[in-house]
mmCIF file of the protein (N, C-alpha, C, O) and its ligand, coordinates in Angstrom:
data_MODEL
# 
_entry.id   MODEL 
# 
loop_
_entity.id 
_entity.type 
_entity.pdbx_number_of_molecules 
1 polymer     1 
2 non-polymer 1 
# 
_entity_poly.entity_id                      1 
_entity_poly.type                           'polypeptide(L)' 
_entity_poly.nstd_linkage                   no 
_entity_poly.nstd_monomer                   no 
_entity_poly.pdbx_seq_one_letter_code       MSGCVECVRWREREERARRRGDHSGAVDCRVLLRRHRAVCSVGRAVAERRRGER 
_entity_poly.pdbx_seq_one_letter_code_can   MSGCVECVRWREREERARRRGDHSGAVDCRVLLRRHRAVCSVGRAVAERRRGER 
_entity_poly.pdbx_strand_id                 A 
# 
loop_
_entity_poly_seq.entity_id 
_entity_poly_seq.num 
_entity_poly_seq.mon_id 
_entity_poly_seq.hetero 
1 1  MET n 
1 2  SER n 
1 3  GLY n 
1 4  CYS n 
1 5  VAL n 
1 6  GLU n 
1 7  CYS n 
1 8  VAL n 
1 9  ARG n 
1 10 TRP n 
1 11 ARG n 
1 12 GLU n 
1 13 ARG n 
1 14 GLU n 
1 15 GLU n 
1 16 ARG n 
1 17 ALA n 
1 18 ARG n 
1 19 ARG n 
1 20 ARG n 
1 21 GLY n 
1 22 ASP n 
1 23 HIS n 
1 24 SER n 
1 25 GLY n 
1 26 ALA n 
1 27 VAL n 
1 28 ASP n 
1 29 CYS n 
1 30 ARG n 
1 31 VAL n 
1 32 LEU n 
1 33 LEU n 
1 34 ARG n 
1 35 ARG n 
1 36 HIS n 
1 37 ARG n 
1 38 ALA n 
1 39 VAL n 
1 40 CYS n 
1 41 SER n 
1 42 VAL n 
1 43 GLY n 
1 44 ARG n 
1 45 ALA n 
1 46 VAL n 
1 47 ALA n 
1 48 GLU n 
1 49 ARG n 
1 50 ARG n 
1 51 ARG n 
1 52 GLY n 
1 53 GLU n 
1 54 ARG n 
# 
loop_
_struct_asym.id 
_struct_asym.entity_id 
A 1 
B 2 
# 
loop_
_chem_comp.id 
_chem_comp.type 
_chem_comp.mon_nstd_flag 
ALA 'L-peptide linking' y 
ARG 'L-peptide linking' y 
ASP 'L-peptide linking' y 
CYS 'L-peptide linking' y 
GLU 'L-peptide linking' y 
GLY 'peptide linking'   y 
HIS 'L-peptide linking' y 
LEU 'L-peptide linking' y 
MET 'L-peptide linking' y 
SER 'L-peptide linking' y 
TRP 'L-peptide linking' y 
VAL 'L-peptide linking' y 
ZN  non-polymer         . 
# 
_pdbx_entity_nonpoly.entity_id   2 
_pdbx_entity_nonpoly.name        ? 
_pdbx_entity_nonpoly.comp_id     ZN 
# 
_pdbx_nonpoly_scheme.asym_id         B 
_pdbx_nonpoly_scheme.entity_id       2 
_pdbx_nonpoly_scheme.mon_id          ZN 
_pdbx_nonpoly_scheme.ndb_seq_num     1 
_pdbx_nonpoly_scheme.pdb_seq_num     101 
_pdbx_nonpoly_scheme.auth_seq_num    101 
_pdbx_nonpoly_scheme.pdb_mon_id      ZN 
_pdbx_nonpoly_scheme.auth_mon_id     ZN 
_pdbx_nonpoly_scheme.pdb_strand_id   A 
_pdbx_nonpoly_scheme.pdb_ins_code    . 
# 
loop_
_atom_site.group_PDB 
_atom_site.id 
_atom_site.type_symbol 
_atom_site.label_atom_id 
_atom_site.label_alt_id 
_atom_site.label_comp_id 
_atom_site.label_asym_id 
_atom_site.label_entity_id 
_atom_site.label_seq_id 
_atom_site.pdbx_PDB_ins_code 
_atom_site.Cartn_x 
_atom_site.Cartn_y 
_atom_site.Cartn_z 
_atom_site.occupancy 
_atom_site.B_iso_or_equiv 
_atom_site.pdbx_formal_charge 
_atom_site.auth_seq_id 
_atom_site.auth_comp_id 
_atom_site.auth_asym_id 
_atom_site.auth_atom_id 
_atom_site.pdbx_PDB_model_num 
ATOM   1   N  N  . MET A 1 1  ? -11.731 8.482   -1.306  1.00 0.00 ? 1   MET A N  1 
ATOM   2   C  CA . MET A 1 1  ? -10.380 8.501   -0.776  1.00 0.00 ? 1   MET A CA 1 
ATOM   3   C  C  . MET A 1 1  ? -9.347  8.272   -1.881  1.00 0.00 ? 1   MET A C  1 
ATOM   4   O  O  . MET A 1 1  ? -8.477  9.105   -2.133  1.00 0.00 ? 1   MET A O  1 
ATOM   5   N  N  . SER A 1 2  ? -9.475  7.110   -2.530  1.00 0.00 ? 2   SER A N  1 
ATOM   6   C  CA . SER A 1 2  ? -8.494  6.776   -3.567  1.00 0.00 ? 2   SER A CA 1 
ATOM   7   C  C  . SER A 1 2  ? -8.692  7.678   -4.783  1.00 0.00 ? 2   SER A C  1 
ATOM   8   O  O  . SER A 1 2  ? -7.735  8.002   -5.485  1.00 0.00 ? 2   SER A O  1 
ATOM   9   N  N  . GLY A 1 3  ? -9.936  8.082   -5.027  1.00 0.00 ? 3   GLY A N  1 
ATOM   10  C  CA . GLY A 1 3  ? -10.208 8.977   -6.141  1.00 0.00 ? 3   GLY A CA 1 
ATOM   11  C  C  . GLY A 1 3  ? -10.446 8.250   -7.440  1.00 0.00 ? 3   GLY A C  1 
ATOM   12  O  O  . GLY A 1 3  ? -10.741 8.879   -8.455  1.00 0.00 ? 3   GLY A O  1 
ATOM   13  N  N  . CYS A 1 4  ? -10.323 6.929   -7.428  1.00 0.00 ? 4   CYS A N  1 
ATOM   14  C  CA . CYS A 1 4  ? -10.552 6.172   -8.653  1.00 0.00 ? 4   CYS A CA 1 
ATOM   15  C  C  . CYS A 1 4  ? -11.760 5.249   -8.476  1.00 0.00 ? 4   CYS A C  1 
ATOM   16  O  O  . CYS A 1 4  ? -11.779 4.398   -7.586  1.00 0.00 ? 4   CYS A O  1 
ATOM   17  N  N  . VAL A 1 5  ? -12.754 5.430   -9.326  1.00 0.00 ? 5   VAL A N  1 
ATOM   18  C  CA . VAL A 1 5  ? -14.000 4.668   -9.211  1.00 0.00 ? 5   VAL A CA 1 
ATOM   19  C  C  . VAL A 1 5  ? -13.746 3.178   -9.408  1.00 0.00 ? 5   VAL A C  1 
ATOM   20  O  O  . VAL A 1 5  ? -14.331 2.342   -8.719  1.00 0.00 ? 5   VAL A O  1 
ATOM   21  N  N  . GLU A 1 6  ? -12.879 2.858   -10.344 1.00 0.00 ? 6   GLU A N  1 
ATOM   22  C  CA . GLU A 1 6  ? -12.646 1.448   -10.653 1.00 0.00 ? 6   GLU A CA 1 
ATOM   23  C  C  . GLU A 1 6  ? -11.945 0.728   -9.490  1.00 0.00 ? 6   GLU A C  1 
ATOM   24  O  O  . GLU A 1 6  ? -12.272 -0.415  -9.169  1.00 0.00 ? 6   GLU A O  1 
ATOM   25  N  N  . CYS A 1 7  ? -10.988 1.406   -8.872  1.00 0.00 ? 7   CYS A N  1 
ATOM   26  C  CA . CYS A 1 7  ? -10.313 0.794   -7.725  1.00 0.00 ? 7   CYS A CA 1 
ATOM   27  C  C  . CYS A 1 7  ? -11.343 0.484   -6.644  1.00 0.00 ? 7   CYS A C  1 
ATOM   28  O  O  . CYS A 1 7  ? -11.347 -0.610  -6.082  1.00 0.00 ? 7   CYS A O  1 
ATOM   29  N  N  . VAL A 1 8  ? -12.201 1.434   -6.359  1.00 0.00 ? 8   VAL A N  1 
ATOM   30  C  CA . VAL A 1 8  ? -13.217 1.257   -5.320  1.00 0.00 ? 8   VAL A CA 1 
ATOM   31  C  C  . VAL A 1 8  ? -14.144 0.116   -5.698  1.00 0.00 ? 8   VAL A C  1 
ATOM   32  O  O  . VAL A 1 8  ? -14.538 -0.685  -4.851  1.00 0.00 ? 8   VAL A O  1 
ATOM   33  N  N  . ARG A 1 9  ? -14.486 0.051   -6.957  1.00 0.00 ? 9   ARG A N  1 
ATOM   34  C  CA . ARG A 1 9  ? -15.403 -0.974  -7.432  1.00 0.00 ? 9   ARG A CA 1 
ATOM   35  C  C  . ARG A 1 9  ? -14.852 -2.380  -7.155  1.00 0.00 ? 9   ARG A C  1 
ATOM   36  O  O  . ARG A 1 9  ? -15.561 -3.253  -6.654  1.00 0.00 ? 9   ARG A O  1 
ATOM   37  N  N  . TRP A 1 10 ? -13.597 -2.573  -7.485  1.00 0.00 ? 10  TRP A N  1 
ATOM   38  C  CA . TRP A 1 10 ? -13.002 -3.908  -7.269  1.00 0.00 ? 10  TRP A CA 1 
ATOM   39  C  C  . TRP A 1 10 ? -12.936 -4.234  -5.791  1.00 0.00 ? 10  TRP A C  1 
ATOM   40  O  O  . TRP A 1 10 ? -13.164 -5.377  -5.394  1.00 0.00 ? 10  TRP A O  1 
ATOM   41  N  N  . ARG A 1 11 ? -12.630 -3.252  -4.983  1.00 0.00 ? 11  ARG A N  1 
ATOM   42  C  CA . ARG A 1 11 ? -12.569 -3.490  -3.541  1.00 0.00 ? 11  ARG A CA 1 
ATOM   43  C  C  . ARG A 1 11 ? -13.930 -3.900  -3.011  1.00 0.00 ? 11  ARG A C  1 
ATOM   44  O  O  . ARG A 1 11 ? -14.049 -4.828  -2.210  1.00 0.00 ? 11  ARG A O  1 
ATOM   45  N  N  . GLU A 1 12 ? -14.938 -3.206  -3.462  1.00 0.00 ? 12  GLU A N  1 
ATOM   46  C  CA . GLU A 1 12 ? -16.300 -3.535  -3.005  1.00 0.00 ? 12  GLU A CA 1 
ATOM   47  C  C  . GLU A 1 12 ? -16.680 -4.935  -3.450  1.00 0.00 ? 12  GLU A C  1 
ATOM   48  O  O  . GLU A 1 12 ? -17.271 -5.697  -2.684  1.00 0.00 ? 12  GLU A O  1 
ATOM   49  N  N  . ARG A 1 13 ? -16.347 -5.270  -4.666  1.00 0.00 ? 13  ARG A N  1 
ATOM   50  C  CA . ARG A 1 13 ? -16.660 -6.607  -5.182  1.00 0.00 ? 13  ARG A CA 1 
ATOM   51  C  C  . ARG A 1 13 ? -15.961 -7.682  -4.352  1.00 0.00 ? 13  ARG A C  1 
ATOM   52  O  O  . ARG A 1 13 ? -16.547 -8.714  -4.027  1.00 0.00 ? 13  ARG A O  1 
ATOM   53  N  N  . GLU A 1 14 ? -14.716 -7.422  -4.020  1.00 0.00 ? 14  GLU A N  1 
ATOM   54  C  CA . GLU A 1 14 ? -13.961 -8.398  -3.239  1.00 0.00 ? 14  GLU A CA 1 
ATOM   55  C  C  . GLU A 1 14 ? -14.621 -8.595  -1.876  1.00 0.00 ? 14  GLU A C  1 
ATOM   56  O  O  . GLU A 1 14 ? -14.759 -9.722  -1.400  1.00 0.00 ? 14  GLU A O  1 
ATOM   57  N  N  . GLU A 1 15 ? -15.020 -7.508  -1.266  1.00 0.00 ? 15  GLU A N  1 
ATOM   58  C  CA . GLU A 1 15 ? -15.640 -7.613  0.051   1.00 0.00 ? 15  GLU A CA 1 
ATOM   59  C  C  . GLU A 1 15 ? -16.954 -8.380  -0.037  1.00 0.00 ? 15  GLU A C  1 
ATOM   60  O  O  . GLU A 1 15 ? -17.268 -9.201  0.825   1.00 0.00 ? 15  GLU A O  1 
ATOM   61  N  N  . ARG A 1 16 ? -17.697 -8.108  -1.064  1.00 0.00 ? 16  ARG A N  1 
ATOM   62  C  CA . ARG A 1 16 ? -18.974 -8.819  -1.235  1.00 0.00 ? 16  ARG A CA 1 
ATOM   63  C  C  . ARG A 1 16 ? -18.734 -10.320 -1.379  1.00 0.00 ? 16  ARG A C  1 
ATOM   64  O  O  . ARG A 1 16 ? -19.413 -11.136 -0.756  1.00 0.00 ? 16  ARG A O  1 
ATOM   65  N  N  . ALA A 1 17 ? -17.765 -10.660 -2.204  1.00 0.00 ? 17  ALA A N  1 
ATOM   66  C  CA . ALA A 1 17 ? -17.460 -12.082 -2.437  1.00 0.00 ? 17  ALA A CA 1 
ATOM   67  C  C  . ALA A 1 17 ? -17.023 -12.725 -1.118  1.00 0.00 ? 17  ALA A C  1 
ATOM   68  O  O  . ALA A 1 17 ? -17.403 -13.856 -0.815  1.00 0.00 ? 17  ALA A O  1 
ATOM   69  N  N  . ARG A 1 18 ? -16.239 -12.010 -0.356  1.00 0.00 ? 18  ARG A N  1 
ATOM   70  C  CA . ARG A 1 18 ? -15.764 -12.533 0.932   1.00 0.00 ? 18  ARG A CA 1 
ATOM   71  C  C  . ARG A 1 18 ? -16.935 -12.827 1.840   1.00 0.00 ? 18  ARG A C  1 
ATOM   72  O  O  . ARG A 1 18 ? -17.003 -13.891 2.456   1.00 0.00 ? 18  ARG A O  1 
ATOM   73  N  N  . ARG A 1 19 ? -17.844 -11.896 1.920   1.00 0.00 ? 19  ARG A N  1 
ATOM   74  C  CA . ARG A 1 19 ? -19.001 -12.060 2.804   1.00 0.00 ? 19  ARG A CA 1 
ATOM   75  C  C  . ARG A 1 19 ? -19.828 -13.263 2.376   1.00 0.00 ? 19  ARG A C  1 
ATOM   76  O  O  . ARG A 1 19 ? -20.398 -13.980 3.198   1.00 0.00 ? 19  ARG A O  1 
ATOM   77  N  N  . ARG A 1 20 ? -19.877 -13.459 1.070   1.00 0.00 ? 20  ARG A N  1 
ATOM   78  C  CA . ARG A 1 20 ? -20.640 -14.595 0.552   1.00 0.00 ? 20  ARG A CA 1 
ATOM   79  C  C  . ARG A 1 20 ? -19.921 -15.915 0.837   1.00 0.00 ? 20  ARG A C  1 
ATOM   80  O  O  . ARG A 1 20 ? -20.527 -16.986 0.827   1.00 0.00 ? 20  ARG A O  1 
ATOM   81  N  N  . GLY A 1 21 ? -18.625 -15.809 1.089   1.00 0.00 ? 21  GLY A N  1 
ATOM   82  C  CA . GLY A 1 21 ? -17.859 -17.034 1.278   1.00 0.00 ? 21  GLY A CA 1 
ATOM   83  C  C  . GLY A 1 21 ? -17.296 -17.519 -0.044  1.00 0.00 ? 21  GLY A C  1 
ATOM   84  O  O  . GLY A 1 21 ? -16.835 -18.654 -0.167  1.00 0.00 ? 21  GLY A O  1 
ATOM   85  N  N  . ASP A 1 22 ? -17.343 -16.622 -1.041  1.00 0.00 ? 22  ASP A N  1 
ATOM   86  C  CA . ASP A 1 22 ? -16.834 -16.953 -2.386  1.00 0.00 ? 22  ASP A CA 1 
ATOM   87  C  C  . ASP A 1 22 ? -15.351 -16.591 -2.465  1.00 0.00 ? 22  ASP A C  1 
ATOM   88  O  O  . ASP A 1 22 ? -14.989 -15.497 -2.898  1.00 0.00 ? 22  ASP A O  1 
ATOM   89  N  N  . HIS A 1 23 ? -14.516 -17.512 -2.048  1.00 0.00 ? 23  HIS A N  1 
ATOM   90  C  CA . HIS A 1 23 ? -13.079 -17.223 -2.005  1.00 0.00 ? 23  HIS A CA 1 
ATOM   91  C  C  . HIS A 1 23 ? -12.482 -17.026 -3.396  1.00 0.00 ? 23  HIS A C  1 
ATOM   92  O  O  . HIS A 1 23 ? -11.699 -16.104 -3.623  1.00 0.00 ? 23  HIS A O  1 
ATOM   93  N  N  . SER A 1 24 ? -12.857 -17.888 -4.305  1.00 0.00 ? 24  SER A N  1 
ATOM   94  C  CA . SER A 1 24 ? -12.305 -17.770 -5.669  1.00 0.00 ? 24  SER A CA 1 
ATOM   95  C  C  . SER A 1 24 ? -12.706 -16.434 -6.284  1.00 0.00 ? 24  SER A C  1 
ATOM   96  O  O  . SER A 1 24 ? -11.924 -15.805 -6.996  1.00 0.00 ? 24  SER A O  1 
ATOM   97  N  N  . GLY A 1 25 ? -13.919 -16.017 -6.003  1.00 0.00 ? 25  GLY A N  1 
ATOM   98  C  CA . GLY A 1 25 ? -14.385 -14.732 -6.541  1.00 0.00 ? 25  GLY A CA 1 
ATOM   99  C  C  . GLY A 1 25 ? -13.588 -13.581 -5.953  1.00 0.00 ? 25  GLY A C  1 
ATOM   100 O  O  . GLY A 1 25 ? -13.250 -12.626 -6.653  1.00 0.00 ? 25  GLY A O  1 
ATOM   101 N  N  . ALA A 1 26 ? -13.287 -13.676 -4.648  1.00 0.00 ? 26  ALA A N  1 
ATOM   102 C  CA . ALA A 1 26 ? -12.506 -12.630 -3.994  1.00 0.00 ? 26  ALA A CA 1 
ATOM   103 C  C  . ALA A 1 26 ? -11.105 -12.559 -4.591  1.00 0.00 ? 26  ALA A C  1 
ATOM   104 O  O  . ALA A 1 26 ? -10.573 -11.475 -4.829  1.00 0.00 ? 26  ALA A O  1 
ATOM   105 N  N  . VAL A 1 27 ? -10.522 -13.715 -4.825  1.00 0.00 ? 27  VAL A N  1 
ATOM   106 C  CA . VAL A 1 27 ? -9.178  -13.757 -5.408  1.00 0.00 ? 27  VAL A CA 1 
ATOM   107 C  C  . VAL A 1 27 ? -9.198  -13.139 -6.802  1.00 0.00 ? 27  VAL A C  1 
ATOM   108 O  O  . VAL A 1 27 ? -8.298  -12.385 -7.169  1.00 0.00 ? 27  VAL A O  1 
ATOM   109 N  N  . ASP A 1 28 ? -10.205 -13.457 -7.555  1.00 0.00 ? 28  ASP A N  1 
ATOM   110 C  CA . ASP A 1 28 ? -10.320 -12.884 -8.907  1.00 0.00 ? 28  ASP A CA 1 
ATOM   111 C  C  . ASP A 1 28 ? -10.331 -11.357 -8.832  1.00 0.00 ? 28  ASP A C  1 
ATOM   112 O  O  . ASP A 1 28 ? -9.641  -10.686 -9.600  1.00 0.00 ? 28  ASP A O  1 
ATOM   113 N  N  . CYS A 1 29 ? -11.103 -10.828 -7.919  1.00 0.00 ? 29  CYS A N  1 
ATOM   114 C  CA . CYS A 1 29 ? -11.190 -9.380  -7.775  1.00 0.00 ? 29  CYS A CA 1 
ATOM   115 C  C  . CYS A 1 29 ? -9.828  -8.802  -7.407  1.00 0.00 ? 29  CYS A C  1 
ATOM   116 O  O  . CYS A 1 29 ? -9.441  -7.739  -7.892  1.00 0.00 ? 29  CYS A O  1 
ATOM   117 N  N  . ARG A 1 30 ? -9.113  -9.509  -6.552  1.00 0.00 ? 30  ARG A N  1 
ATOM   118 C  CA . ARG A 1 30 ? -7.793  -9.035  -6.147  1.00 0.00 ? 30  ARG A CA 1 
ATOM   119 C  C  . ARG A 1 30 ? -6.872  -8.945  -7.360  1.00 0.00 ? 30  ARG A C  1 
ATOM   120 O  O  . ARG A 1 30 ? -6.186  -7.944  -7.568  1.00 0.00 ? 30  ARG A O  1 
ATOM   121 N  N  . VAL A 1 31 ? -6.874  -10.009 -8.151  1.00 0.00 ? 31  VAL A N  1 
ATOM   122 C  CA . VAL A 1 31 ? -6.007  -10.042 -9.335  1.00 0.00 ? 31  VAL A CA 1 
ATOM   123 C  C  . VAL A 1 31 ? -6.375  -8.906  -10.285 1.00 0.00 ? 31  VAL A C  1 
ATOM   124 O  O  . VAL A 1 31 ? -5.506  -8.202  -10.799 1.00 0.00 ? 31  VAL A O  1 
ATOM   125 N  N  . LEU A 1 32 ? -7.666  -8.742  -10.505 1.00 0.00 ? 32  LEU A N  1 
ATOM   126 C  CA . LEU A 1 32 ? -8.111  -7.708  -11.440 1.00 0.00 ? 32  LEU A CA 1 
ATOM   127 C  C  . LEU A 1 32 ? -7.758  -6.322  -10.912 1.00 0.00 ? 32  LEU A C  1 
ATOM   128 O  O  . LEU A 1 32 ? -7.412  -5.425  -11.680 1.00 0.00 ? 32  LEU A O  1 
ATOM   129 N  N  . LEU A 1 33 ? -7.849  -6.155  -9.595  1.00 0.00 ? 33  LEU A N  1 
ATOM   130 C  CA . LEU A 1 33 ? -7.505  -4.859  -9.003  1.00 0.00 ? 33  LEU A CA 1 
ATOM   131 C  C  . LEU A 1 33 ? -6.014  -4.579  -9.204  1.00 0.00 ? 33  LEU A C  1 
ATOM   132 O  O  . LEU A 1 33 ? -5.617  -3.456  -9.516  1.00 0.00 ? 33  LEU A O  1 
ATOM   133 N  N  . ARG A 1 34 ? -5.208  -5.605  -9.022  1.00 0.00 ? 34  ARG A N  1 
ATOM   134 C  CA . ARG A 1 34 ? -3.762  -5.436  -9.233  1.00 0.00 ? 34  ARG A CA 1 
ATOM   135 C  C  . ARG A 1 34 ? -3.482  -5.031  -10.674 1.00 0.00 ? 34  ARG A C  1 
ATOM   136 O  O  . ARG A 1 34 ? -2.723  -4.102  -10.947 1.00 0.00 ? 34  ARG A O  1 
ATOM   137 N  N  . ARG A 1 35 ? -4.112  -5.750  -11.577 1.00 0.00 ? 35  ARG A N  1 
ATOM   138 C  CA . ARG A 1 35 ? -3.911  -5.447  -13.008 1.00 0.00 ? 35  ARG A CA 1 
ATOM   139 C  C  . ARG A 1 35 ? -4.312  -4.012  -13.299 1.00 0.00 ? 35  ARG A C  1 
ATOM   140 O  O  . ARG A 1 35 ? -3.598  -3.282  -13.987 1.00 0.00 ? 35  ARG A O  1 
ATOM   141 N  N  . HIS A 1 36 ? -5.445  -3.621  -12.775 1.00 0.00 ? 36  HIS A N  1 
ATOM   142 C  CA . HIS A 1 36 ? -5.928  -2.265  -13.009 1.00 0.00 ? 36  HIS A CA 1 
ATOM   143 C  C  . HIS A 1 36 ? -4.967  -1.242  -12.408 1.00 0.00 ? 36  HIS A C  1 
ATOM   144 O  O  . HIS A 1 36 ? -4.689  -0.204  -13.009 1.00 0.00 ? 36  HIS A O  1 
ATOM   145 N  N  . ARG A 1 37 ? -4.467  -1.552  -11.215 1.00 0.00 ? 37  ARG A N  1 
ATOM   146 C  CA . ARG A 1 37 ? -3.570  -0.613  -10.543 1.00 0.00 ? 37  ARG A CA 1 
ATOM   147 C  C  . ARG A 1 37 ? -2.310  -0.369  -11.356 1.00 0.00 ? 37  ARG A C  1 
ATOM   148 O  O  . ARG A 1 37 ? -1.732  0.717   -11.313 1.00 0.00 ? 37  ARG A O  1 
ATOM   149 N  N  . ALA A 1 38 ? -1.893  -1.378  -12.093 1.00 0.00 ? 38  ALA A N  1 
ATOM   150 C  CA . ALA A 1 38 ? -0.675  -1.240  -12.905 1.00 0.00 ? 38  ALA A CA 1 
ATOM   151 C  C  . ALA A 1 38 ? -0.834  -0.125  -13.938 1.00 0.00 ? 38  ALA A C  1 
ATOM   152 O  O  . ALA A 1 38 ? 0.137   0.500   -14.362 1.00 0.00 ? 38  ALA A O  1 
ATOM   153 N  N  . VAL A 1 39 ? -2.099  0.105   -14.332 1.00 0.00 ? 39  VAL A N  1 
ATOM   154 C  CA . VAL A 1 39 ? -2.340  1.131   -15.348 1.00 0.00 ? 39  VAL A CA 1 
ATOM   155 C  C  . VAL A 1 39 ? -3.152  2.287   -14.782 1.00 0.00 ? 39  VAL A C  1 
ATOM   156 O  O  . VAL A 1 39 ? -3.595  3.168   -15.519 1.00 0.00 ? 39  VAL A O  1 
ATOM   157 N  N  . CYS A 1 40 ? -3.344  2.275   -13.461 1.00 0.00 ? 40  CYS A N  1 
ATOM   158 C  CA . CYS A 1 40 ? -4.168  3.313   -12.828 1.00 0.00 ? 40  CYS A CA 1 
ATOM   159 C  C  . CYS A 1 40 ? -3.265  4.420   -12.306 1.00 0.00 ? 40  CYS A C  1 
ATOM   160 O  O  . CYS A 1 40 ? -2.534  4.220   -11.335 1.00 0.00 ? 40  CYS A O  1 
ATOM   161 N  N  . SER A 1 41 ? -3.309  5.563   -12.929 1.00 0.00 ? 41  SER A N  1 
ATOM   162 C  CA . SER A 1 41 ? -2.441  6.680   -12.531 1.00 0.00 ? 41  SER A CA 1 
ATOM   163 C  C  . SER A 1 41 ? -2.829  7.179   -11.145 1.00 0.00 ? 41  SER A C  1 
ATOM   164 O  O  . SER A 1 41 ? -1.964  7.592   -10.374 1.00 0.00 ? 41  SER A O  1 
ATOM   165 N  N  . VAL A 1 42 ? -4.105  7.147   -10.823 1.00 0.00 ? 42  VAL A N  1 
ATOM   166 C  CA . VAL A 1 42 ? -4.548  7.633   -9.513  1.00 0.00 ? 42  VAL A CA 1 
ATOM   167 C  C  . VAL A 1 42 ? -3.996  6.743   -8.411  1.00 0.00 ? 42  VAL A C  1 
ATOM   168 O  O  . VAL A 1 42 ? -3.437  7.240   -7.433  1.00 0.00 ? 42  VAL A O  1 
ATOM   169 N  N  . GLY A 1 43 ? -4.150  5.423   -8.563  1.00 0.00 ? 43  GLY A N  1 
ATOM   170 C  CA . GLY A 1 43 ? -3.642  4.491   -7.551  1.00 0.00 ? 43  GLY A CA 1 
ATOM   171 C  C  . GLY A 1 43 ? -2.142  4.635   -7.400  1.00 0.00 ? 43  GLY A C  1 
ATOM   172 O  O  . GLY A 1 43 ? -1.612  4.595   -6.290  1.00 0.00 ? 43  GLY A O  1 
ATOM   173 N  N  . ARG A 1 44 ? -1.463  4.802   -8.520  1.00 0.00 ? 44  ARG A N  1 
ATOM   174 C  CA . ARG A 1 44 ? -0.004  4.958   -8.482  1.00 0.00 ? 44  ARG A CA 1 
ATOM   175 C  C  . ARG A 1 44 ? 0.388   6.187   -7.678  1.00 0.00 ? 44  ARG A C  1 
ATOM   176 O  O  . ARG A 1 44 ? 1.280   6.126   -6.832  1.00 0.00 ? 44  ARG A O  1 
ATOM   177 N  N  . ALA A 1 45 ? -0.272  7.283   -7.941  1.00 0.00 ? 45  ALA A N  1 
ATOM   178 C  CA . ALA A 1 45 ? 0.054   8.536   -7.261  1.00 0.00 ? 45  ALA A CA 1 
ATOM   179 C  C  . ALA A 1 45 ? -0.135  8.367   -5.765  1.00 0.00 ? 45  ALA A C  1 
ATOM   180 O  O  . ALA A 1 45 ? 0.681   8.840   -4.974  1.00 0.00 ? 45  ALA A O  1 
ATOM   181 N  N  . VAL A 1 46 ? -1.210  7.692   -5.374  1.00 0.00 ? 46  VAL A N  1 
ATOM   182 C  CA . VAL A 1 46 ? -1.462  7.495   -3.943  1.00 0.00 ? 46  VAL A CA 1 
ATOM   183 C  C  . VAL A 1 46 ? -0.349  6.662   -3.326  1.00 0.00 ? 46  VAL A C  1 
ATOM   184 O  O  . VAL A 1 46 ? 0.163   6.993   -2.257  1.00 0.00 ? 46  VAL A O  1 
ATOM   185 N  N  . ALA A 1 47 ? 0.027   5.577   -4.002  1.00 0.00 ? 47  ALA A N  1 
ATOM   186 C  CA . ALA A 1 47 ? 1.071   4.698   -3.474  1.00 0.00 ? 47  ALA A CA 1 
ATOM   187 C  C  . ALA A 1 47 ? 2.389   5.462   -3.343  1.00 0.00 ? 47  ALA A C  1 
ATOM   188 O  O  . ALA A 1 47 ? 3.099   5.323   -2.346  1.00 0.00 ? 47  ALA A O  1 
ATOM   189 N  N  . GLU A 1 48 ? 2.707   6.262   -4.346  1.00 0.00 ? 48  GLU A N  1 
ATOM   190 C  CA . GLU A 1 48 ? 3.962   7.011   -4.309  1.00 0.00 ? 48  GLU A CA 1 
ATOM   191 C  C  . GLU A 1 48 ? 3.939   8.045   -3.188  1.00 0.00 ? 48  GLU A C  1 
ATOM   192 O  O  . GLU A 1 48 ? 4.956   8.298   -2.542  1.00 0.00 ? 48  GLU A O  1 
ATOM   193 N  N  . ARG A 1 49 ? 2.787   8.627   -2.969  1.00 0.00 ? 49  ARG A N  1 
ATOM   194 C  CA . ARG A 1 49 ? 2.661   9.603   -1.895  1.00 0.00 ? 49  ARG A CA 1 
ATOM   195 C  C  . ARG A 1 49 ? 2.942   8.948   -0.555  1.00 0.00 ? 49  ARG A C  1 
ATOM   196 O  O  . ARG A 1 49 ? 3.678   9.480   0.277   1.00 0.00 ? 49  ARG A O  1 
ATOM   197 N  N  . ARG A 1 50 ? 2.335   7.771   -0.362  1.00 0.00 ? 50  ARG A N  1 
ATOM   198 C  CA . ARG A 1 50 ? 2.525   7.065   0.913   1.00 0.00 ? 50  ARG A CA 1 
ATOM   199 C  C  . ARG A 1 50 ? 4.009   6.766   1.123   1.00 0.00 ? 50  ARG A C  1 
ATOM   200 O  O  . ARG A 1 50 ? 4.525   6.896   2.233   1.00 0.00 ? 50  ARG A O  1 
ATOM   201 N  N  . ARG A 1 51 ? 4.688   6.364   0.045   1.00 0.00 ? 51  ARG A N  1 
ATOM   202 C  CA . ARG A 1 51 ? 6.109   6.054   0.176   1.00 0.00 ? 51  ARG A CA 1 
ATOM   203 C  C  . ARG A 1 51 ? 6.888   7.300   0.550   1.00 0.00 ? 51  ARG A C  1 
ATOM   204 O  O  . ARG A 1 51 ? 7.784   7.262   1.393   1.00 0.00 ? 51  ARG A O  1 
ATOM   205 N  N  . GLY A 1 52 ? 6.532   8.411   -0.092  1.00 0.00 ? 52  GLY A N  1 
ATOM   206 C  CA . GLY A 1 52 ? 7.261   9.653   0.127   1.00 0.00 ? 52  GLY A CA 1 
ATOM   207 C  C  . GLY A 1 52 ? 7.046   10.224  1.521   1.00 0.00 ? 52  GLY A C  1 
ATOM   208 O  O  . GLY A 1 52 ? 7.877   10.982  2.021   1.00 0.00 ? 52  GLY A O  1 
ATOM   209 N  N  . GLU A 1 53 ? 5.930   9.861   2.147   1.00 0.00 ? 53  GLU A N  1 
ATOM   210 C  CA . GLU A 1 53 ? 5.648   10.400  3.479   1.00 0.00 ? 53  GLU A CA 1 
ATOM   211 C  C  . GLU A 1 53 ? 6.672   9.945   4.498   1.00 0.00 ? 53  GLU A C  1 
ATOM   212 O  O  . GLU A 1 53 ? 6.946   10.641  5.476   1.00 0.00 ? 53  GLU A O  1 
ATOM   213 N  N  . ARG A 1 54 ? 7.232   8.780   4.264   1.00 0.00 ? 54  ARG A N  1 
ATOM   214 C  CA . ARG A 1 54 ? 8.230   8.273   5.198   1.00 0.00 ? 54  ARG A CA 1 
ATOM   215 C  C  . ARG A 1 54 ? 9.500   8.987   4.910   1.00 0.00 ? 54  ARG A C  1 
ATOM   216 O  O  . ARG A 1 54 ? 10.511  8.740   5.567   1.00 0.00 ? 54  ARG A O  1 
HETATM 217 ZN ZN . ZN  B 2 .  ? -7.829  2.851   -10.224 1.00 0.00 2 101 ZN  A ZN 1 
# 
């Protein structure tokens, strides 16, 4: 969907940590995903598309 392997990877990691009950680990994944998104052209394009749809 997103088209970016790294974005998907962080999301999966976060979900895994959540299921384990590892809150700190989930937060770490969130932060890293945000950082990656800042430099992820694919994620940016998707976000801009969503904004433009409105
Ligand atoms: Zn990405």
